[in-house]
PDB file of N, CA, C and O in Angstrom:
ATOM      1  N   MET A   1      32.439   5.291  31.301  1.00  0.00           N
ATOM      2  CA  MET A   1      32.111   4.568  32.509  1.00  0.00           C
ATOM      3  C   MET A   1      30.668   4.897  32.887  1.00  0.00           C
ATOM      4  O   MET A   1      30.306   6.073  32.890  1.00  0.00           O
ATOM      5  N   PRO A   2      29.827   3.906  33.208  1.00  0.00           N
ATOM      6  CA  PRO A   2      28.446   4.178  33.573  1.00  0.00           C
ATOM      7  C   PRO A   2      28.377   5.098  34.787  1.00  0.00           C
ATOM      8  O   PRO A   2      29.257   5.072  35.648  1.00  0.00           O
ATOM      9  N   MET A   3      27.335   5.901  34.847  1.00  0.00           N
ATOM     10  CA  MET A   3      27.221   6.898  35.894  1.00  0.00           C
ATOM     11  C   MET A   3      27.100   6.306  37.292  1.00  0.00           C
ATOM     12  O   MET A   3      27.473   6.967  38.261  1.00  0.00           O
ATOM     13  N   ASP A   4      26.591   5.085  37.431  1.00  0.00           N
ATOM     14  CA  ASP A   4      26.387   4.525  38.760  1.00  0.00           C
ATOM     15  C   ASP A   4      27.665   3.939  39.351  1.00  0.00           C
ATOM     16  O   ASP A   4      27.648   3.508  40.504  1.00  0.00           O
ATOM     17  N   LYS A   5      28.754   3.905  38.622  1.00  0.00           N
ATOM     18  CA  LYS A   5      30.011   3.344  39.119  1.00  0.00           C
ATOM     19  C   LYS A   5      30.956   4.469  39.489  1.00  0.00           C
ATOM     20  O   LYS A   5      31.627   5.040  38.629  1.00  0.00           O
ATOM     21  N   VAL A   6      31.005   4.785  40.778  1.00  0.00           N
ATOM     22  CA  VAL A   6      31.880   5.872  41.207  1.00  0.00           C
ATOM     23  C   VAL A   6      33.085   5.368  41.999  1.00  0.00           C
ATOM     24  O   VAL A   6      33.987   6.150  42.299  1.00  0.00           O
ATOM     25  N   ILE A   7      33.120   4.095  42.339  1.00  0.00           N
ATOM     26  CA  ILE A   7      34.263   3.503  43.017  1.00  0.00           C
ATOM     27  C   ILE A   7      34.866   2.462  42.074  1.00  0.00           C
ATOM     28  O   ILE A   7      34.194   1.511  41.673  1.00  0.00           O
ATOM     29  N   ARG A   8      36.138   2.652  41.725  1.00  0.00           N
ATOM     30  CA  ARG A   8      36.803   1.715  40.811  1.00  0.00           C
ATOM     31  C   ARG A   8      37.746   0.818  41.599  1.00  0.00           C
ATOM     32  O   ARG A   8      38.486   1.292  42.461  1.00  0.00           O
ATOM     33  N   TRP A   9      37.719  -0.467  41.305  1.00  0.00           N
ATOM     34  CA  TRP A   9      38.534  -1.508  41.936  1.00  0.00           C
ATOM     35  C   TRP A   9      39.830  -1.618  41.153  1.00  0.00           C
ATOM     36  O   TRP A   9      39.799  -1.831  39.941  1.00  0.00           O
ATOM     37  N   LYS A  10      40.985  -1.477  41.830  1.00  0.00           N
ATOM     38  CA  LYS A  10      42.269  -1.407  41.143  1.00  0.00           C
ATOM     39  C   LYS A  10      43.192  -2.577  41.482  1.00  0.00           C
ATOM     40  O   LYS A  10      44.413  -2.424  41.430  1.00  0.00           O
ATOM     41  N   LEU A  11      42.644  -3.729  41.824  1.00  0.00           N
ATOM     42  CA  LEU A  11      43.481  -4.869  42.177  1.00  0.00           C
ATOM     43  C   LEU A  11      44.450  -5.208  41.048  1.00  0.00           C
ATOM     44  O   LEU A  11      45.625  -5.476  41.303  1.00  0.00           O
ATOM     45  N   ASN A  12      43.982  -5.200  39.828  1.00  0.00           N
ATOM     46  CA  ASN A  12      44.835  -5.540  38.690  1.00  0.00           C
ATOM     47  C   ASN A  12      46.052  -4.614  38.628  1.00  0.00           C
ATOM     48  O   ASN A  12      47.177  -5.074  38.430  1.00  0.00           O
ATOM     49  N   GLU A  13      45.826  -3.320  38.796  1.00  0.00           N
ATOM     50  CA  GLU A  13      46.918  -2.351  38.729  1.00  0.00           C
ATOM     51  C   GLU A  13      47.906  -2.535  39.883  1.00  0.00           C
ATOM     52  O   GLU A  13      49.120  -2.481  39.683  1.00  0.00           O
ATOM     53  N   VAL A  14      47.380  -2.750  41.082  1.00  0.00           N
ATOM     54  CA  VAL A  14      48.255  -2.903  42.244  1.00  0.00           C
ATOM     55  C   VAL A  14      49.087  -4.175  42.118  1.00  0.00           C
ATOM     56  O   VAL A  14      50.280  -4.171  42.419  1.00  0.00           O
ATOM     57  N   MET A  15      48.461  -5.260  41.673  1.00  0.00           N
ATOM     58  CA  MET A  15      49.208  -6.506  41.489  1.00  0.00           C
ATOM     59  C   MET A  15      50.295  -6.335  40.433  1.00  0.00           C
ATOM     60  O   MET A  15      51.405  -6.842  40.595  1.00  0.00           O
ATOM     61  N   ALA A  16      49.985  -5.630  39.366  1.00  0.00           N
ATOM     62  CA  ALA A  16      50.990  -5.408  38.308  1.00  0.00           C
ATOM     63  C   ALA A  16      52.147  -4.574  38.843  1.00  0.00           C
ATOM     64  O   ALA A  16      53.311  -4.876  38.580  1.00  0.00           O
ATOM     65  N   ARG A  17      51.828  -3.534  39.588  1.00  0.00           N
ATOM     66  CA  ARG A  17      52.863  -2.662  40.151  1.00  0.00           C
ATOM     67  C   ARG A  17      53.764  -3.432  41.124  1.00  0.00           C
ATOM     68  O   ARG A  17      54.972  -3.204  41.174  1.00  0.00           O
ATOM     69  N   LYS A  18      53.162  -4.349  41.899  1.00  0.00           N
ATOM     70  CA  LYS A  18      53.926  -5.129  42.872  1.00  0.00           C
ATOM     71  C   LYS A  18      54.547  -6.390  42.250  1.00  0.00           C
ATOM     72  O   LYS A  18      55.303  -7.116  42.896  1.00  0.00           O
ATOM     73  N   ARG A  19      54.203  -6.626  40.975  1.00  0.00           N
ATOM     74  CA  ARG A  19      54.682  -7.803  40.238  1.00  0.00           C
ATOM     75  C   ARG A  19      54.308  -9.110  40.944  1.00  0.00           C
ATOM     76  O   ARG A  19      55.109 -10.040  41.029  1.00  0.00           O
ATOM     77  N   LEU A  20      53.071  -9.154  41.444  1.00  0.00           N
ATOM     78  CA  LEU A  20      52.558 -10.349  42.104  1.00  0.00           C
ATOM     79  C   LEU A  20      51.693 -11.118  41.115  1.00  0.00           C
ATOM     80  O   LEU A  20      50.781 -10.554  40.510  1.00  0.00           O
ATOM     81  N   ARG A  21      51.978 -12.386  40.955  1.00  0.00           N
ATOM     82  CA  ARG A  21      51.238 -13.218  40.003  1.00  0.00           C
ATOM     83  C   ARG A  21      49.973 -13.772  40.646  1.00  0.00           C
ATOM     84  O   ARG A  21      49.855 -13.847  41.869  1.00  0.00           O
ATOM     85  N   ASN A  22      49.022 -14.162  39.780  1.00  0.00           N
ATOM     86  CA  ASN A  22      47.766 -14.748  40.254  1.00  0.00           C
ATOM     87  C   ASN A  22      48.021 -15.917  41.185  1.00  0.00           C
ATOM     88  O   ASN A  22      47.384 -16.032  42.232  1.00  0.00           O
ATOM     89  N   LYS A  23      48.962 -16.797  40.805  1.00  0.00           N
ATOM     90  CA  LYS A  23      49.186 -17.984  41.622  1.00  0.00           C
ATOM     91  C   LYS A  23      49.763 -17.637  42.983  1.00  0.00           C
ATOM     92  O   LYS A  23      49.509 -18.344  43.958  1.00  0.00           O
ATOM     93  N   ASP A  24      50.543 -16.551  43.067  1.00  0.00           N
ATOM     94  CA  ASP A  24      51.099 -16.136  44.351  1.00  0.00           C
ATOM     95  C   ASP A  24      50.010 -15.599  45.281  1.00  0.00           C
ATOM     96  O   ASP A  24      49.974 -15.937  46.464  1.00  0.00           O
ATOM     97  N   LEU A  25      49.124 -14.760  44.740  1.00  0.00           N
ATOM     98  CA  LEU A  25      48.027 -14.240  45.556  1.00  0.00           C
ATOM     99  C   LEU A  25      47.068 -15.359  45.927  1.00  0.00           C
ATOM    100  O   LEU A  25      46.569 -15.403  47.052  1.00  0.00           O
ATOM    101  N   ALA A  26      46.809 -16.259  44.993  1.00  0.00           N
ATOM    102  CA  ALA A  26      45.928 -17.388  45.271  1.00  0.00           C
ATOM    103  C   ALA A  26      46.474 -18.220  46.431  1.00  0.00           C
ATOM    104  O   ALA A  26      45.723 -18.613  47.323  1.00  0.00           O
ATOM    105  N   ALA A  27      47.769 -18.486  46.419  1.00  0.00           N
ATOM    106  CA  ALA A  27      48.385 -19.271  47.495  1.00  0.00           C
ATOM    107  C   ALA A  27      48.290 -18.528  48.826  1.00  0.00           C
ATOM    108  O   ALA A  27      48.019 -19.136  49.862  1.00  0.00           O
ATOM    109  N   ALA A  28      48.513 -17.218  48.798  1.00  0.00           N
ATOM    110  CA  ALA A  28      48.454 -16.423  50.028  1.00  0.00           C
ATOM    111  C   ALA A  28      47.045 -16.388  50.614  1.00  0.00           C
ATOM    112  O   ALA A  28      46.874 -16.341  51.833  1.00  0.00           O
ATOM    113  N   LEU A  29      46.034 -16.410  49.737  1.00  0.00           N
ATOM    114  CA  LEU A  29      44.648 -16.316  50.191  1.00  0.00           C
ATOM    115  C   LEU A  29      43.982 -17.673  50.369  1.00  0.00           C
ATOM    116  O   LEU A  29      42.914 -17.769  50.974  1.00  0.00           O
ATOM    117  N   GLY A  30      44.612 -18.726  49.841  1.00  0.00           N
ATOM    118  CA  GLY A  30      43.989 -20.051  49.912  1.00  0.00           C
ATOM    119  C   GLY A  30      42.794 -20.188  48.986  1.00  0.00           C
ATOM    120  O   GLY A  30      41.813 -20.856  49.313  1.00  0.00           O
ATOM    121  N   ILE A  31      42.885 -19.543  47.813  1.00  0.00           N
ATOM    122  CA  ILE A  31      41.821 -19.639  46.810  1.00  0.00           C
ATOM    123  C   ILE A  31      42.452 -20.065  45.488  1.00  0.00           C
ATOM    124  O   ILE A  31      43.674 -20.174  45.383  1.00  0.00           O
ATOM    125  N   THR A  32      41.615 -20.306  44.481  1.00  0.00           N
ATOM    126  CA  THR A  32      42.127 -20.759  43.193  1.00  0.00           C
ATOM    127  C   THR A  32      42.644 -19.582  42.369  1.00  0.00           C
ATOM    128  O   THR A  32      42.266 -18.433  42.598  1.00  0.00           O
ATOM    129  N   GLU A  33      43.506 -19.884  41.416  1.00  0.00           N
ATOM    130  CA  GLU A  33      43.998 -18.857  40.496  1.00  0.00           C
ATOM    131  C   GLU A  33      42.858 -18.252  39.701  1.00  0.00           C
ATOM    132  O   GLU A  33      42.874 -17.057  39.405  1.00  0.00           O
ATOM    133  N   ASN A  34      41.857 -19.070  39.349  1.00  0.00           N
ATOM    134  CA  ASN A  34      40.702 -18.548  38.617  1.00  0.00           C
ATOM    135  C   ASN A  34      39.956 -17.508  39.437  1.00  0.00           C
ATOM    136  O   ASN A  34      39.468 -16.521  38.887  1.00  0.00           O
ATOM    137  N   SER A  35      39.862 -17.715  40.746  1.00  0.00           N
ATOM    138  CA  SER A  35      39.201 -16.733  41.616  1.00  0.00           C
ATOM    139  C   SER A  35      39.979 -15.424  41.622  1.00  0.00           C
ATOM    140  O   SER A  35      39.384 -14.347  41.574  1.00  0.00           O
ATOM    141  N   VAL A  36      41.287 -15.510  41.680  1.00  0.00           N
ATOM    142  CA  VAL A  36      42.114 -14.300  41.631  1.00  0.00           C
ATOM    143  C   VAL A  36      41.947 -13.621  40.279  1.00  0.00           C
ATOM    144  O   VAL A  36      41.830 -12.397  40.215  1.00  0.00           O
ATOM    145  N   TYR A  37      41.934 -14.388  39.210  1.00  0.00           N
ATOM    146  CA  TYR A  37      41.744 -13.833  37.865  1.00  0.00           C
ATOM    147  C   TYR A  37      40.447 -13.038  37.804  1.00  0.00           C
ATOM    148  O   TYR A  37      40.423 -11.925  37.279  1.00  0.00           O
ATOM    149  N   ARG A  38      39.366 -13.608  38.341  1.00  0.00           N
ATOM    150  CA  ARG A  38      38.068 -12.910  38.330  1.00  0.00           C
ATOM    151  C   ARG A  38      38.123 -11.637  39.180  1.00  0.00           C
ATOM    152  O   ARG A  38      37.551 -10.616  38.798  1.00  0.00           O
ATOM    153  N   LEU A  39      38.805 -11.690  40.323  1.00  0.00           N
ATOM    154  CA  LEU A  39      38.938 -10.498  41.162  1.00  0.00           C
ATOM    155  C   LEU A  39      39.716  -9.394  40.446  1.00  0.00           C
ATOM    156  O   LEU A  39      39.431  -8.210  40.628  1.00  0.00           O
ATOM    157  N   ARG A  40      40.688  -9.780  39.643  1.00  0.00           N
ATOM    158  CA  ARG A  40      41.515  -8.797  38.929  1.00  0.00           C
ATOM    159  C   ARG A  40      40.783  -8.164  37.757  1.00  0.00           C
ATOM    160  O   ARG A  40      41.045  -7.007  37.428  1.00  0.00           O
ATOM    161  N   LYS A  41      39.890  -8.879  37.130  1.00  0.00           N
ATOM    162  CA  LYS A  41      39.308  -8.423  35.871  1.00  0.00           C
ATOM    163  C   LYS A  41      38.065  -7.559  36.025  1.00  0.00           C
ATOM    164  O   LYS A  41      37.516  -7.097  35.025  1.00  0.00           O
ATOM    165  N   VAL A  42      37.606  -7.330  37.255  1.00  0.00           N
ATOM    166  CA  VAL A  42      36.429  -6.479  37.434  1.00  0.00           C
ATOM    167  C   VAL A  42      36.877  -5.054  37.726  1.00  0.00           C
ATOM    168  O   VAL A  42      37.915  -4.838  38.351  1.00  0.00           O
ATOM    169  N   ASP A  43      36.095  -4.088  37.272  1.00  0.00           N
ATOM    170  CA  ASP A  43      36.380  -2.679  37.542  1.00  0.00           C
ATOM    171  C   ASP A  43      35.665  -2.204  38.799  1.00  0.00           C
ATOM    172  O   ASP A  43      36.092  -1.253  39.454  1.00  0.00           O
ATOM    173  N   GLU A  44      34.581  -2.876  39.117  1.00  0.00           N
ATOM    174  CA  GLU A  44      33.771  -2.506  40.266  1.00  0.00           C
ATOM    175  C   GLU A  44      34.193  -3.361  41.456  1.00  0.00           C
ATOM    176  O   GLU A  44      34.423  -4.561  41.308  1.00  0.00           O
ATOM    177  N   MET A  45      34.294  -2.758  42.620  1.00  0.00           N
ATOM    178  CA  MET A  45      34.742  -3.509  43.789  1.00  0.00           C
ATOM    179  C   MET A  45      33.793  -4.664  44.061  1.00  0.00           C
ATOM    180  O   MET A  45      32.584  -4.471  44.194  1.00  0.00           O
ATOM    181  N   PRO A  46      34.356  -5.875  44.144  1.00  0.00           N
ATOM    182  CA  PRO A  46      33.506  -7.039  44.442  1.00  0.00           C
ATOM    183  C   PRO A  46      33.146  -7.061  45.918  1.00  0.00           C
ATOM    184  O   PRO A  46      33.782  -6.396  46.736  1.00  0.00           O
ATOM    185  N   ARG A  47      32.121  -7.831  46.245  1.00  0.00           N
ATOM    186  CA  ARG A  47      31.787  -8.038  47.652  1.00  0.00           C
ATOM    187  C   ARG A  47      32.855  -8.942  48.236  1.00  0.00           C
ATOM    188  O   ARG A  47      33.097 -10.045  47.746  1.00  0.00           O
ATOM    189  N   LEU A  48      33.486  -8.458  49.287  1.00  0.00           N
ATOM    190  CA  LEU A  48      34.557  -9.215  49.915  1.00  0.00           C
ATOM    191  C   LEU A  48      34.305  -9.289  51.412  1.00  0.00           C
ATOM    192  O   LEU A  48      33.889  -8.312  52.035  1.00  0.00           O
ATOM    193  N   ALA A  49      34.559 -10.447  51.973  1.00  0.00           N
ATOM    194  CA  ALA A  49      34.543 -10.566  53.430  1.00  0.00           C
ATOM    195  C   ALA A  49      35.727  -9.774  53.957  1.00  0.00           C
ATOM    196  O   ALA A  49      36.752  -9.684  53.281  1.00  0.00           O
ATOM    197  N   PRO A  50      35.614  -9.200  55.145  1.00  0.00           N
ATOM    198  CA  PRO A  50      36.737  -8.443  55.706  1.00  0.00           C
ATOM    199  C   PRO A  50      38.028  -9.267  55.757  1.00  0.00           C
ATOM    200  O   PRO A  50      39.117  -8.729  55.561  1.00  0.00           O
ATOM    201  N   GLU A  51      37.904 -10.561  56.020  1.00  0.00           N
ATOM    202  CA  GLU A  51      39.090 -11.420  56.075  1.00  0.00           C
ATOM    203  C   GLU A  51      39.775 -11.504  54.719  1.00  0.00           C
ATOM    204  O   GLU A  51      41.003 -11.543  54.646  1.00  0.00           O
ATOM    205  N   ARG A  52      38.993 -11.534  53.646  1.00  0.00           N
ATOM    206  CA  ARG A  52      39.562 -11.610  52.292  1.00  0.00           C
ATOM    207  C   ARG A  52      40.279 -10.318  51.947  1.00  0.00           C
ATOM    208  O   ARG A  52      41.392 -10.342  51.420  1.00  0.00           O
ATOM    209  N   LEU A  53      39.643  -9.180  52.243  1.00  0.00           N
ATOM    210  CA  LEU A  53      40.278  -7.896  51.983  1.00  0.00           C
ATOM    211  C   LEU A  53      41.557  -7.768  52.808  1.00  0.00           C
ATOM    212  O   LEU A  53      42.571  -7.274  52.314  1.00  0.00           O
ATOM    213  N   ASN A  54      41.510  -8.206  54.044  1.00  0.00           N
ATOM    214  CA  ASN A  54      42.694  -8.194  54.902  1.00  0.00           C
ATOM    215  C   ASN A  54      43.808  -9.036  54.283  1.00  0.00           C
ATOM    216  O   ASN A  54      44.966  -8.620  54.273  1.00  0.00           O
ATOM    217  N   GLY A  55      43.463 -10.218  53.768  1.00  0.00           N
ATOM    218  CA  GLY A  55      44.453 -11.088  53.134  1.00  0.00           C
ATOM    219  C   GLY A  55      45.067 -10.464  51.895  1.00  0.00           C
ATOM    220  O   GLY A  55      46.271 -10.577  51.667  1.00  0.00           O
ATOM    221  N   ILE A  56      44.240  -9.806  51.094  1.00  0.00           N
ATOM    222  CA  ILE A  56      44.744  -9.138  49.892  1.00  0.00           C
ATOM    223  C   ILE A  56      45.715  -8.030  50.294  1.00  0.00           C
ATOM    224  O   ILE A  56      46.788  -7.897  49.706  1.00  0.00           O
ATOM    225  N   CYS A  57      45.338  -7.242  51.290  1.00  0.00           N
ATOM    226  CA  CYS A  57      46.208  -6.146  51.733  1.00  0.00           C
ATOM    227  C   CYS A  57      47.508  -6.674  52.320  1.00  0.00           C
ATOM    228  O   CYS A  57      48.567  -6.088  52.098  1.00  0.00           O
ATOM    229  N   MET A  58      47.445  -7.762  53.060  1.00  0.00           N
ATOM    230  CA  MET A  58      48.664  -8.344  53.619  1.00  0.00           C
ATOM    231  C   MET A  58      49.576  -8.854  52.509  1.00  0.00           C
ATOM    232  O   MET A  58      50.782  -8.607  52.530  1.00  0.00           O
ATOM    233  N   ALA A  59      48.999  -9.572  51.535  1.00  0.00           N
ATOM    234  CA  ALA A  59      49.793 -10.145  50.446  1.00  0.00           C
ATOM    235  C   ALA A  59      50.430  -9.062  49.576  1.00  0.00           C
ATOM    236  O   ALA A  59      51.544  -9.234  49.080  1.00  0.00           O
ATOM    237  N   LEU A  60      49.720  -7.946  49.393  1.00  0.00           N
ATOM    238  CA  LEU A  60      50.211  -6.872  48.533  1.00  0.00           C
ATOM    239  C   LEU A  60      50.927  -5.771  49.311  1.00  0.00           C
ATOM    240  O   LEU A  60      51.440  -4.820  48.722  1.00  0.00           O
ATOM    241  N   ASP A  61      50.959  -5.904  50.626  1.00  0.00           N
ATOM    242  CA  ASP A  61      51.562  -4.887  51.488  1.00  0.00           C
ATOM    243  C   ASP A  61      51.012  -3.509  51.122  1.00  0.00           C
ATOM    244  O   ASP A  61      51.758  -2.585  50.797  1.00  0.00           O
ATOM    245  N   CYS A  62      49.672  -3.400  51.185  1.00  0.00           N
ATOM    246  CA  CYS A  62      49.014  -2.154  50.822  1.00  0.00           C
ATOM    247  C   CYS A  62      47.862  -1.874  51.774  1.00  0.00           C
ATOM    248  O   CYS A  62      47.520  -2.702  52.619  1.00  0.00           O
ATOM    249  N   GLN A  63      47.277  -0.710  51.625  1.00  0.00           N
ATOM    250  CA  GLN A  63      46.102  -0.303  52.381  1.00  0.00           C
ATOM    251  C   GLN A  63      44.866  -0.517  51.504  1.00  0.00           C
ATOM    252  O   GLN A  63      44.980  -0.499  50.278  1.00  0.00           O
ATOM    253  N   PRO A  64      43.673  -0.721  52.110  1.00  0.00           N
ATOM    254  CA  PRO A  64      42.464  -0.870  51.291  1.00  0.00           C
ATOM    255  C   PRO A  64      42.276   0.282  50.305  1.00  0.00           C
ATOM    256  O   PRO A  64      41.811   0.071  49.185  1.00  0.00           O
ATOM    257  N   GLY A  65      42.633   1.494  50.716  1.00  0.00           N
ATOM    258  CA  GLY A  65      42.488   2.648  49.828  1.00  0.00           C
ATOM    259  C   GLY A  65      43.351   2.572  48.582  1.00  0.00           C
ATOM    260  O   GLY A  65      43.048   3.216  47.577  1.00  0.00           O
ATOM    261  N   ASP A  66      44.433   1.783  48.637  1.00  0.00           N
ATOM    262  CA  ASP A  66      45.275   1.606  47.454  1.00  0.00           C
ATOM    263  C   ASP A  66      44.555   0.809  46.374  1.00  0.00           C
ATOM    264  O   ASP A  66      44.905   0.888  45.196  1.00  0.00           O
ATOM    265  N   LEU A  67      43.551   0.045  46.780  1.00  0.00           N
ATOM    266  CA  LEU A  67      42.822  -0.815  45.855  1.00  0.00           C
ATOM    267  C   LEU A  67      41.576  -0.147  45.273  1.00  0.00           C
ATOM    268  O   LEU A  67      40.903  -0.715  44.413  1.00  0.00           O
ATOM    269  N   LEU A  68      41.277   1.060  45.749  1.00  0.00           N
ATOM    270  CA  LEU A  68      40.053   1.750  45.338  1.00  0.00           C
ATOM    271  C   LEU A  68      40.372   3.128  44.790  1.00  0.00           C
ATOM    272  O   LEU A  68      41.335   3.773  45.206  1.00  0.00           O
ATOM    273  N   GLU A  69      39.550   3.567  43.851  1.00  0.00           N
ATOM    274  CA  GLU A  69      39.656   4.928  43.334  1.00  0.00           C
ATOM    275  C   GLU A  69      38.262   5.509  43.270  1.00  0.00           C
ATOM    276  O   GLU A  69      37.359   4.911  42.685  1.00  0.00           O
ATOM    277  N   TYR A  70      38.084   6.667  43.867  1.00  0.00           N
ATOM    278  CA  TYR A  70      36.808   7.371  43.821  1.00  0.00           C
ATOM    279  C   TYR A  70      36.759   8.219  42.559  1.00  0.00           C
ATOM    280  O   TYR A  70      37.642   9.042  42.319  1.00  0.00           O
ATOM    281  N   ILE A  71      35.731   8.014  41.763  1.00  0.00           N
ATOM    282  CA  ILE A  71      35.542   8.790  40.538  1.00  0.00           C
ATOM    283  C   ILE A  71      34.237   9.553  40.699  1.00  0.00           C
ATOM    284  O   ILE A  71      33.159   8.969  40.594  1.00  0.00           O
ATOM    285  N   PRO A  72      34.327  10.859  40.956  1.00  0.00           N
ATOM    286  CA  PRO A  72      33.109  11.622  41.213  1.00  0.00           C
ATOM    287  C   PRO A  72      32.159  11.617  40.024  1.00  0.00           C
ATOM    288  O   PRO A  72      32.567  11.730  38.868  1.00  0.00           O
ATOM    289  N   ASP A  73      30.902  11.485  40.343  1.00  0.00           N
ATOM    290  CA  ASP A  73      29.830  11.597  39.363  1.00  0.00           C
ATOM    291  C   ASP A  73      29.116  12.890  39.729  1.00  0.00           C
ATOM    292  O   ASP A  73      28.336  12.927  40.681  1.00  0.00           O
ATOM    293  N   ASP A  74      29.381  13.945  38.975  1.00  0.00           N
ATOM    294  CA  ASP A  74      28.924  15.283  39.346  1.00  0.00           C
ATOM    295  C   ASP A  74      27.447  15.348  39.704  1.00  0.00           C
ATOM    296  O   ASP A  74      27.079  16.025  40.664  1.00  0.00           O
ATOM    297  N   GLY A  75      26.606  14.667  38.965  1.00  0.00           N
ATOM    298  CA  GLY A  75      25.179  14.706  39.250  1.00  0.00           C
ATOM    299  C   GLY A  75      24.847  14.134  40.616  1.00  0.00           C
ATOM    300  O   GLY A  75      24.062  14.714  41.366  1.00  0.00           O
ATOM    301  N   LYS A  76      25.440  13.004  40.934  1.00  0.00           N
ATOM    302  CA  LYS A  76      25.153  12.366  42.220  1.00  0.00           C
ATOM    303  C   LYS A  76      25.787  13.124  43.368  1.00  0.00           C
ATOM    304  O   LYS A  76      25.177  13.262  44.429  1.00  0.00           O
ATOM    305  N   VAL A  77      26.991  13.614  43.176  1.00  0.00           N
ATOM    306  CA  VAL A  77      27.673  14.314  44.262  1.00  0.00           C
ATOM    307  C   VAL A  77      26.913  15.592  44.598  1.00  0.00           C
ATOM    308  O   VAL A  77      26.690  15.881  45.774  1.00  0.00           O
ATOM    309  N   SER A  78      26.511  16.361  43.591  1.00  0.00           N
ATOM    310  CA  SER A  78      25.824  17.612  43.863  1.00  0.00           C
ATOM    311  C   SER A  78      24.469  17.365  44.500  1.00  0.00           C
ATOM    312  O   SER A  78      24.042  18.157  45.339  1.00  0.00           O
ATOM    313  N   SER A  79      23.771  16.281  44.128  1.00  0.00           N
ATOM    314  CA  SER A  79      22.475  16.013  44.748  1.00  0.00           C
ATOM    315  C   SER A  79      22.650  15.587  46.198  1.00  0.00           C
ATOM    316  O   SER A  79      21.801  15.894  47.036  1.00  0.00           O
ATOM    317  N   ILE A  80      23.733  14.886  46.509  1.00  0.00           N
ATOM    318  CA  ILE A  80      23.994  14.511  47.896  1.00  0.00           C
ATOM    319  C   ILE A  80      24.353  15.756  48.692  1.00  0.00           C
ATOM    320  O   ILE A  80      23.877  15.929  49.814  1.00  0.00           O
ATOM    321  N   VAL A  81      25.181  16.623  48.131  1.00  0.00           N
ATOM    322  CA  VAL A  81      25.574  17.847  48.824  1.00  0.00           C
ATOM    323  C   VAL A  81      24.344  18.695  49.108  1.00  0.00           C
ATOM    324  O   VAL A  81      24.240  19.279  50.187  1.00  0.00           O
ATOM    325  N   ASN A  82      23.406  18.777  48.164  1.00  0.00           N
ATOM    326  CA  ASN A  82      22.190  19.570  48.375  1.00  0.00           C
ATOM    327  C   ASN A  82      21.361  18.994  49.499  1.00  0.00           C
ATOM    328  O   ASN A  82      20.776  19.755  50.270  1.00  0.00           O
ATOM    329  N   VAL A  83      21.285  17.688  49.624  1.00  0.00           N
ATOM    330  CA  VAL A  83      20.506  17.054  50.685  1.00  0.00           C
ATOM    331  C   VAL A  83      21.156  17.319  52.041  1.00  0.00           C
ATOM    332  O   VAL A  83      20.462  17.573  53.025  1.00  0.00           O
ATOM    333  N   VAL A  84      22.478  17.260  52.092  1.00  0.00           N
ATOM    334  CA  VAL A  84      23.211  17.460  53.351  1.00  0.00           C
ATOM    335  C   VAL A  84      23.204  18.926  53.756  1.00  0.00           C
ATOM    336  O   VAL A  84      23.133  19.232  54.946  1.00  0.00           O
ATOM    337  N   SER A  85      23.275  19.832  52.799  1.00  0.00           N
ATOM    338  CA  SER A  85      23.373  21.278  53.112  1.00  0.00           C
ATOM    339  C   SER A  85      22.118  21.813  53.758  1.00  0.00           C
ATOM    340  O   SER A  85      22.045  22.999  54.078  1.00  0.00           O
TER     341      SER A  85
END
C-alpha cells in the first residue's frame, strides 16, 4: 500500500458482510448501480457529501467508522507526534 494512504475505505467489505447488492444501495441512495460499483471498488475514501455518507450509513445500518480503517504509516505518525510534542 502506498505510504500516503493511511485511511482505507471498506464499503465493499461492509456491503458483503451485510449482503447488500449494488442495486439495493443504488435504490436507497437514488444513484446508479455503476456509481455504487465505483464506490465499492476504491480503497481510498472518496469525496462524499455528508448527505451521501448519511445515506450509505442508513442503508447499511452502520456508523461512518465502520466504513473506514486507519492504517498507521510509522514515518508520518512519528513526524506528527514530534511536531505536537
